[in-house]
C-alpha positions in Angstrom: 68.3 -66.4 -73.2 71.5 -67.9 -71.8 71.2 -71.3 -70.1 70.9 -70.8 -66.4 73.6 -72.0 -64.1 75.0 -71.2 -60.6 76.9 -68.1 -61.8 74.0 -66.4 -63.5 70.9 -67.7 -61.6 70.4 -64.5 -59.5 68.1 -62.0 -61.0 68.8 -58.3 -60.7 67.1 -55.4 -62.4 70.2 -53.2 -62.9 68.4 -49.9 -63.3 66.6 -50.5 -60.0 69.2 -52.3 -57.9 72.4 -50.6 -59.1 71.3 -47.1 -60.1 67.9 -46.0 -58.7 68.1 -47.3 -55.2 71.8 -46.3 -54.6 71.0 -42.8 -56.0 68.0 -42.4 -53.7 70.1 -43.4 -50.7 72.8 -40.9 -51.6 70.3 -38.1 -52.2 68.5 -38.9 -48.9 71.8 -38.7 -47.0 72.6 -35.4 -48.8 69.2 -34.0 -48.0 69.4 -34.9 -44.3 72.9 -33.5 -44.1 71.9 -30.2 -45.8 69.0 -29.7 -43.4 71.5 -28.9 -40.7 74.3 -27.6 -42.9 72.2 -25.0 -44.7 69.8 -23.4 -42.2 68.7 -20.6 -44.6 67.2 -23.2 -46.9 66.2 -25.7 -44.2 62.5 -25.9 -45.4 63.6 -26.7 -48.9 65.9 -29.5 -47.8 63.2 -30.9 -45.5 60.8 -31.0 -48.5 63.6 -32.5 -50.7 64.3 -35.2 -48.1 60.6 -36.0 -47.8 60.2 -36.3 -51.6 63.3 -38.6 -51.8 61.9 -40.7 -48.9 58.6 -41.1 -50.7 60.3 -42.2 -53.9 62.3 -44.7 -51.9 59.1 -45.9 -50.3 57.5 -46.3 -53.7 60.4 -48.4 -54.9 60.2 -50.5 -51.8 56.5 -51.1 -52.4 57.4 -52.5 -55.9 57.8 -55.7 -54.0 54.1 -56.1 -54.5 54.9 -56.7 -58.2 57.3 -59.4 -57.2 54.7 -61.0 -55.0 52.3 -61.2 -57.9 55.0 -62.8 -60.0 55.5 -65.4 -57.3 51.8 -66.0 -57.1 51.7 -66.7 -60.9 54.5 -69.1 -60.5 52.5 -70.9 -57.8 49.5 -71.2 -60.1 51.8 -72.9 -62.7 53.1 -75.3 -60.0 49.6 -76.0 -58.9 48.7 -76.8 -62.5 51.7 -79.2 -62.9 50.8 -81.0 -59.7 47.1 -81.4 -60.7 48.1 -82.6 -64.2 50.4 -85.2 -62.6 47.6 -86.4 -60.2 45.1 -86.7 -63.0 47.3 -88.1 -65.9 50.2 -89.6 -63.9 52.6 -87.9 -66.3 54.9 -84.9 -66.1 53.4 -81.7 -67.6 56.5 -79.8 -68.7 55.7 -80.0 -72.5 52.0 -79.3 -71.9 52.9 -76.1 -69.8 55.1 -74.9 -72.6 52.2 -75.1 -75.1 49.7 -73.2 -72.9 49.6 -69.5 -72.1 49.4 -68.3 -68.5 45.8 -67.1 -68.9 44.8 -70.6 -70.0 46.6 -72.2 -67.0 45.1 -69.8 -64.6 41.6 -70.4 -66.0 41.9 -74.1 -65.7 42.2 -73.7 -61.9 38.5 -73.0 -61.7 37.5 -76.4 -63.1 36.9 -79.7 -61.4 38.8 -82.7 -62.7 36.1 -84.0 -65.1 35.9 -80.6 -66.9 39.6 -80.0 -66.6 40.4 -82.8 -69.1 37.9 -81.5 -71.6 38.9 -77.9 -71.4 42.6 -78.7 -71.3 42.1 -80.6 -74.6 40.3 -77.6 -76.1 43.0 -75.2 -74.9 45.7 -77.3 -76.5 44.0 -78.2 -79.7 41.6 -75.2 -80.3 43.8 -72.6 -78.6 40.8 -71.2 -76.7 41.6 -68.2 -74.4 41.5 -68.2 -70.7 38.3 -66.2 -70.8 36.7 -68.8 -73.1 37.8 -71.5 -70.7 36.2 -69.7 -67.8 33.0 -69.1 -69.8 32.9 -72.8 -70.6 33.0 -74.0 -67.0 29.7 -75.6 -66.0 30.6 -76.4 -62.4 32.8 -73.5 -61.0 35.5 -74.4 -58.5 36.1 -71.2 -56.4 39.7 -70.0 -55.6 39.4 -67.9 -52.5 43.1 -67.7 -51.8 44.3 -65.6 -54.8 45.2 -62.0 -53.7 
């Protein structure tokens, strides 16, 4: 992966942003135009326009996927902040050694168990599920969607 800088920091998904969505917009405009331009096939063009609209709506709803990605990023930031508060050190190298499932599982621990289970995650490579099963005093997260 190239090193990120100002010129390449934006993230586009070319098939989605530059092919799929523009194509749907063009097809929707064509379908709406043809509803009035071709009265003999008006019902076909209405159906065509409705299908294209639904495909566009589905693409729009993909934003949910992006929201979950953002939520995962927040979980990592929360871990970094908690690590700093407990150990008074930056956690960048620790985060690189852990998988997301391990980081997410550690959210359910209180500070005393956090240290022990973090050690196991780093040195014994236990899974997120194993971390969750090892928690004796569960700290609920009621904000995750």
